[in-house]
Residue, then its C-alpha position, 0 to 999 in steps of 0.5 A: x733604309x736598312x734597320x736593325x730589327x729584334x723580336x722581343x718574343x723570341x730574341x731573333x735579330x735580322x736586318x731589313x728595310x721594312x718589316x712588320x713581323x718577326x720572320x721566325x715567330x710572327x710576333x708583330x711587336x718588333x723593335x727596330x733601330x736605325x738612323x734618321x737624319x743623323x739621329x739614332x732611333x730606338x737605340x735604348x729599346x734595342x739594347x734593352x731587348x738584347x740585354x734581357x735576351x742574353x740574360x734570358x729575363x722577360x718583363x711582363x706587359x699587361x693590356x687594360x683587357x687583362x691580357x698579359x705577355x712576357x717578353x724581352x726588354x723594358x720600357x718598350x712602346x708599341x706592344x699591341x694586345x693580340x686580343x683587343x689591339x690596344x697598346x700594352x703597358x709594362x707591369x712594374x719592374x718584375x722579371x718573369x722567367x718562362x719554362x724555355x728560359x729556365x731550361x736554357x739557364x739550367x743548361x748553361x749553368x751545367x755547361x759552365x761548371x763542366x767547363x770550369x772543372x774540366x782538365x785544360x789541354x789548351x791555354x783557352x777554351x770558349x763556351x758558346x750556346x745557341x740562342x735558338x736550340x740551346x745547344x752548347x759547344x766548346x771552341x779552342x780558339x775565339x771565333x768572335x762573339x757569335x758563330x753559326x749553329x747547325x740548326x740555322x741559328x746563332x751561337x753566342x759566347x757565354x764563358x771563356x776559360x783562359x789559363x785556369x780562370x773562368x770569365x763571363x764573356x759578356x761582363x768580362x768578370x772572373x767567375x771562378x777558378x778551375x778545380x783539380x779532380x779529387x778522389x773523394x769529395x767532401x761536403x766542405x769541398x762542394x761548398x768551396x766549389x759552389x762559392x768559386x762558381x758564384x752559386x748559392x745553394x738553391x742555384x746549384x740544387x736547381x741544376x740537379x733537381x735538388x732542393x736548397x735544403x738537400x744541398x745544405x745537408x750535403x755540405x754539412x755531412x748529413x747526406x752523401x754526394x750524389x753521383x751526378x754532382x760528383x761527375x760534374x765537379x770531378 
């Protein structure tokens, strides 16, 4: 019986009849979804891991011995402690973001802003990002939800720019509108651009290693606009 498997630790997906550990990171608490006599098994757990991996959100699980891990997916069963081999329990409804997930989101937000602000020579363009190496690429045609990456992993579509409208490819919601380049960018224009992209001051600042207060001072005309932000939104 073929099973759809996903690793809550690294997010890797694969199909196999029988497997005990992730072939990429060797994590043993994998989630397998399959049909047994017409009944679907572990469908909700599988979807939870996929959703959290796509959004780069991790949930913390803790063992009675005190050992903790941060993995994709909520309400998972059979997550075993690697120290005392007891079952681990989910700790509340909190999300922990690892350094790799933070870097992934930062690269994705930067790529999203560049896509939205760039001149559009075709009616549509699609931003894909690799789930393994974080590489991004822009395709002029829609080649499906996933395409292959040079690293051997899979790239997932994240945003689509169609006739000047930027869409979240996962939710289908409009994120913001493409802005034309301007010779001089004021604090008010930066504020308008930020709101069009659906970002708060802290999120925009985090993409450029700046504090929320720094972005606020730029928007209020207290500080000049740094060159890297000018290039990103121009």
